[in-house]
C-alpha positions in Angstrom: -8.9 18.0 -7.5 -7.4 16.2 -10.3 -9.8 14.2 -12.8 -10.9 11.1 -11.3 -8.7 8.0 -12.7 -10.3 6.2 -15.6 -11.3 2.6 -16.0 -9.1 0.4 -18.2 -10.0 -2.6 -20.3 -8.3 -5.8 -19.9 -7.9 -8.8 -22.5 -9.7 -11.9 -21.6 -6.9 -14.1 -20.5 -5.7 -11.5 -18.0 -9.5 -11.2 -16.3 -9.2 -15.0 -16.0 -6.0 -15.1 -14.0 -6.3 -16.7 -10.6 -5.3 -13.4 -9.0 -8.7 -11.7 -10.2 -10.9 -14.5 -9.1 -12.9 -14.9 -5.9 -13.9 -18.5 -4.7 -17.3 -17.9 -6.2 -15.8 -16.9 -9.5 -13.6 -20.1 -9.6 -16.5 -22.4 -8.6 -18.1 -21.2 -11.9 -15.1 -22.2 -13.9 -15.2 -25.7 -12.0 -18.8 -26.3 -12.7 -18.3 -25.5 -16.4 -15.7 -28.2 -16.3 -17.6 -30.5 -14.6 -15.7 -30.3 -11.3 -17.1 -30.0 -7.9 -17.3 -26.4 -7.0 -16.1 -27.2 -3.4 -12.8 -27.6 -4.5 -12.2 -23.9 -5.6 -11.7 -22.8 -2.0 -8.9 -25.2 -1.3 -7.2 -24.6 -4.7 -7.5 -20.9 -4.0 -6.2 -21.2 -0.5 -3.1 -23.0 -1.7 -2.5 -20.3 -4.3 -2.6 -17.7 -1.7 -0.7 -19.4 0.9 2.1 -20.7 -1.4 2.8 -16.9 -2.5 1.2 -17.4 -5.8 2.0 -20.9 -7.0 0.2 -24.2 -7.0 2.6 -26.6 -5.0 1.5 -30.2 -5.1 2.8 -30.7 -1.8 -0.2 -29.0 0.3 -1.4 -32.2 1.7 -4.9 -31.6 0.1 -6.2 -34.6 -2.3 -7.4 -32.8 -5.4 -9.1 -34.7 -8.5 -6.5 -36.2 -10.8 -5.3 -33.3 -13.0 -7.3 -30.5 -11.7 -4.2 -28.4 -10.8 -2.6 -29.1 -14.2 -5.8 -27.6 -15.9 -5.9 -24.8 -13.6 -2.5 -23.7 -14.5 -3.1 -24.4 -18.0 -6.5 -22.3 -18.6 -6.1 -19.9 -15.8 -3.2 -17.8 -15.5 -1.6 -17.6 -12.2 -0.6 -14.2 -12.6 -1.0 -11.3 -14.9 2.5 -9.6 -14.1 5.9 -10.6 -13.8 9.2 -9.5 -11.7 11.3 -7.0 -13.7 13.6 -5.7 -11.2 14.7 -6.8 -7.8 16.9 -4.7 -5.2 18.1 -5.7 -1.9 19.2 -3.0 0.5 22.2 -3.2 2.9 19.4 -3.2 5.8 17.6 -6.0 4.0 14.6 -4.1 2.5 14.0 -5.7 -0.7 12.2 -3.2 -3.5 10.4 -5.2 -6.7 9.4 -3.6 -9.6 6.8 -5.6 -11.4 5.7 -5.3 -14.9 2.0 -5.5 -15.7 0.6 -7.2 -18.8 0.4 -4.0 -20.6 4.0 -3.2 -20.1 3.4 -0.5 -17.2 5.3 -1.2 -14.0 4.5 -1.1 -10.2 6.6 -1.2 -7.2 6.4 -3.2 -4.0 8.5 -3.4 -1.0 9.6 -6.0 1.7 10.9 -4.7 4.9 12.3 -7.0 7.5 11.1 -6.5 10.8 13.7 -5.8 13.5 12.7 -8.7 15.3 13.5 -11.8 13.5 10.9 -14.0 11.8 8.7 -11.1 10.4 8.4 -8.5 7.7 6.0 -5.8 6.6 4.8 -5.2 3.0 4.1 -2.2 1.3 2.0 -2.4 -2.0 0.6 0.0 -4.6 -2.9 0.8 -5.7 -2.3 2.8 -9.1 0.1 3.1 -11.9 1.8 6.5 -11.1 -0.3 9.1 -9.1 -2.3 12.1 -9.7 -2.2 13.6 -6.4 0.8 15.7 -7.1 2.5 15.7 -3.8 5.6 17.9 -4.0 8.2 15.9 -2.4 7.2 12.6 -3.8 9.0 10.6 -6.7 5.6 8.9 -8.0 4.0 12.0 -8.6 6.6 13.2 -11.1 5.5 10.4 -13.7 2.0 11.4 -13.5 -1.0 9.0 -13.5 -1.5 6.1 -15.7 -4.2 4.0 -14.8 -5.8 2.0 -11.7 -4.7 -1.4 -10.8 -7.3 -4.3 -10.8 -7.9 -6.0 -7.5 -5.8 -9.0 -9.1 -3.0 -6.9 -9.7 -3.0 -5.7 -6.2 -3.3 -9.1 -4.9 -0.1 -10.1 -7.0 2.0 -7.7 -5.1 1.0 -9.3 -1.9 1.7 -12.6 -3.3 5.1 -11.6 -4.2 5.9 -10.3 -1.0 4.7 -13.3 0.8 6.8 -15.5 -1.4 9.9 -13.2 -0.7 9.5 -13.4 2.8 9.2 -17.0 3.1 12.3 -17.5 0.7 14.2 -15.6 3.5 12.6 -17.4 6.4 10.2 -14.8 7.6 6.7 -14.2 7.7 4.8 -11.3 6.1 3.0 -10.0 9.1 1.4 -6.5 8.0 0.6 -4.7 4.6 0.2 -1.2 4.0 -1.1 0.3 1.2 1.5 3.3 1.2 3.1 2.6 -2.3 2.5 4.1 -5.7 -1.1 5.7 -5.9 -4.0 7.2 -3.7 -5.8 4.1 -2.7 -9.1 6.2 -2.2 -9.4 6.9 -5.8 -9.3 3.1 -6.5 -11.2 1.9 -3.4 -13.5 -0.8 -5.2 -10.4 -2.6 -6.3 -8.6 -2.1 -3.2 -11.3 -3.2 -1.0 -11.8 -6.2 -3.4 -8.4 -7.3 -2.9 -8.2 -6.4 0.7 -11.1 -8.7 1.3 -9.4 -11.5 -0.6 -6.0 -10.9 1.3 -7.3 -10.5 4.9 -10.0 -13.1 4.8 -9.2 -16.6 6.4 -10.5 -18.8 3.7 -7.6 -17.3 1.4 -4.9 -14.8 2.1 -5.7 -15.1 5.9 -3.4 -11.9 6.7 -6.2 -10.6 8.9 -7.7 -7.2 8.8 -5.9 -5.5 11.7 -2.8 -6.5 9.8 -3.7 -4.3 6.7 -3.2 -0.5 6.8 -4.8 1.6 3.9 -3.2 5.2 3.7 -4.5 8.5 2.1 -3.6 12.0 1.7 -7.0 12.8 2.9 -9.8 11.9 0.7 -12.5 12.6 3.1 -15.3 10.7 1.2 -12.9 7.8 0.9 -12.2 7.7 4.5 -16.2 7.7 5.1 -16.5 4.8 2.4 -13.7 2.6 4.0 -15.4 3.2 7.4 -18.7 1.9 6.0 -17.2 -1.2 4.5 -17.0 -2.7 7.9 -13.5 -4.2 7.4 -11.9 -2.5 10.4 -8.5 -2.2 8.6 -6.0 0.3 10.0 -6.4 3.7 8.5 -3.3 6.2 7.8 -3.5 9.7 7.2 -0.7 11.4 5.6 -0.7 14.8 6.9 2.6 16.0 6.8 1.9 19.8 8.1 -0.7 20.7 10.8 -1.8 23.9 9.1 -3.5 24.5 5.9 -1.3 26.8 3.9 2.0 24.5 4.3 0.0 21.4 3.5 -1.4 23.1 0.6 1.9 23.8 -0.7 3.1 20.4 -0.4 0.2 18.3 -1.0 -2.4 20.0 -3.7 -5.3 17.9 -2.3 -4.7 20.1 0.8 -6.6 23.0 -1.0 -9.5 20.8 -1.4 -9.6 19.3 2.2 -8.8 21.1 4.9 -6.7 19.6 8.0 -9.9 20.1 10.3 -12.0 18.0 8.0 -9.5 15.4 7.7 -9.4 14.9 11.3 -13.1 15.0 11.6 -13.1 12.0 9.1 -10.4 10.2 11.0 -12.3 10.9 14.5 -15.5 9.5 12.7 -13.5 6.2 11.4 -12.3 5.5 14.8 -15.8 6.0 16.3 -17.0 3.4 13.8 -14.2 0.9 13.9 -12.7 1.4 17.2 -9.2 1.4 15.5 -7.0 4.5 16.6 -5.8 6.1 13.1 -2.3 6.6 12.2 -1.1 10.0 11.4 2.1 10.0 9.0 4.3 13.1 9.2 7.2 13.1 7.0 10.0 15.6 8.2 11.5 18.3 5.7 14.1 20.3 6.5 13.0 23.8 7.0 9.5 23.1 5.7 7.4 21.3 8.5 9.8 20.5 11.0 9.6 23.4 13.5 9.1 23.3 17.1 6.1 25.5 16.4 4.6 23.2 14.0 5.1 20.4 16.4 3.3 22.2 18.9 0.2 23.0 16.7 0.3 19.5 15.6 0.4 18.4 19.3 -2.6 20.6 20.0 -4.5 19.1 17.2 -4.1 15.8 18.6 -3.7 15.9 22.3 -7.4 15.0 22.8 -7.4 12.4 20.2 -6.6 8.9 20.3 -4.4 8.8 17.2 -0.6 7.8 16.6 1.8 9.8 14.9 4.7 8.2 12.8 7.4 10.8 12.3 9.0 9.8 9.0 12.5 10.1 7.7 12.6 11.6 4.2 14.5 9.7 1.4 15.5 12.5 -1.1 14.1 12.3 -4.4 15.9 15.1 -6.3 14.3 18.2 -7.9 10.5 18.5 -6.9 7.5 19.2 -9.5 8.0 23.0 -8.3 11.6 22.8 -8.6 12.6 22.4 -5.0 15.1 20.1 -3.4 13.8 18.9 -0.2 16.3 17.5 2.3 15.7 15.4 5.4 15.5 17.0 9.0 18.6 16.1 11.1 18.5 13.5 13.7 18.5 16.0 16.4 15.6 17.9 14.8 13.6 14.9 14.5 14.2 14.1 18.2 12.9 17.4 19.4 10.2 17.3 17.2 9.1 13.8 18.6 9.8 14.9 22.2 7.4 17.8 21.9 4.5 15.5 20.5 5.3 13.3 23.4 5.2 16.0 26.0 1.7 16.5 25.1 0.6 13.3 25.3 0.4 12.1 21.9 1.6 8.5 21.0 4.7 9.1 18.5 7.1 6.8 16.8 10.0 7.8 14.9 10.4 5.5 11.9 13.9 5.0 10.5 14.3 5.5 6.7 14.6 2.2 4.9 16.5 1.4 1.6 18.0 4.5 1.1 20.5 2.8 -1.1 18.1 1.0 -3.6 15.6 3.9 -4.2 13.2 3.0 -1.6 11.1 6.1 -1.6 7.7 5.6 -3.4 8.2 5.8 -7.3 12.1 6.3 -7.3 12.8 2.9 -8.9 10.0 2.9 -11.4 11.2 6.2 -12.6 14.8 5.2 -12.7 14.0 2.5 -15.1 13.1 3.0 -18.6 9.5 2.8 -19.2 8.6 0.3 -22.0 6.4 1.7 -24.8 2.7 0.1 -25.0 
């Protein structure tokens, strides 16, 4: 297993950014300013619901000059938009630059039903997991994101959705990084994003994905949030999985599914199994049958994903997406065994929409 990501020290101005603050933390600032702490929740609520701004058109009466002082003394954001790409299918990919010049990706995907959109956000700068078909892993791991940097991605996507007449309906931690290796910050962000008093997205609208970090799954279950869990399985057998995902050598398929069973028992939420089809690697009917055998008696849903090519892998391979015909046969096999299965279309292939592609394509500024 790769070394656990180290912490990162931030300058004081950044730690005070609104995105980093809980209601209680902002209350402390207000008390120091001689302002009633009861104003903290409405200020943060306005900040979250406007997508990271402090609009004066909220209908809430604040003390004169309070919002101006908040903007002056507490930065609204510790990151900024560096690159924005829009696909022909409406998918929007954003590259945000953090205060230390590192960059992180998030994506907004319009729902096929009008007025709604889904967001995908990152939990780390880079990734240490080494998954062979993923673009993010090619740049290695740099650092964990803070809870505020995670929140800012959510706020950016909410603002993007509002600008196109849509509502950000769901959010998945399925971008750069492994959420279970930055779980403290992820949970802190989720509490602010999902809670009614701030982001009000709702726990059931949030999905946290993992390559199968079993202790992290257990910790997430014990957090009591009831968010959705997604497990990136990508192979039904340990040998194929370990070849694709180095973490497969640490946690076996049976261990991961047992942890997922436990998560369902604690939360009552069906676990999502993510399975990215790779031509000639994990897309045979035999592998479909083995996956069906593993899941037939489990109340789990399978998302069969189409691969966005990312060039040569760390092992020098060039993976290709399975054909539509093979994907349909794979899905049909699962469904014939009673496994709830969804075939997901590739989104934004013309804008480097796979995790880490845009960041890798852009020249990284030096610190």
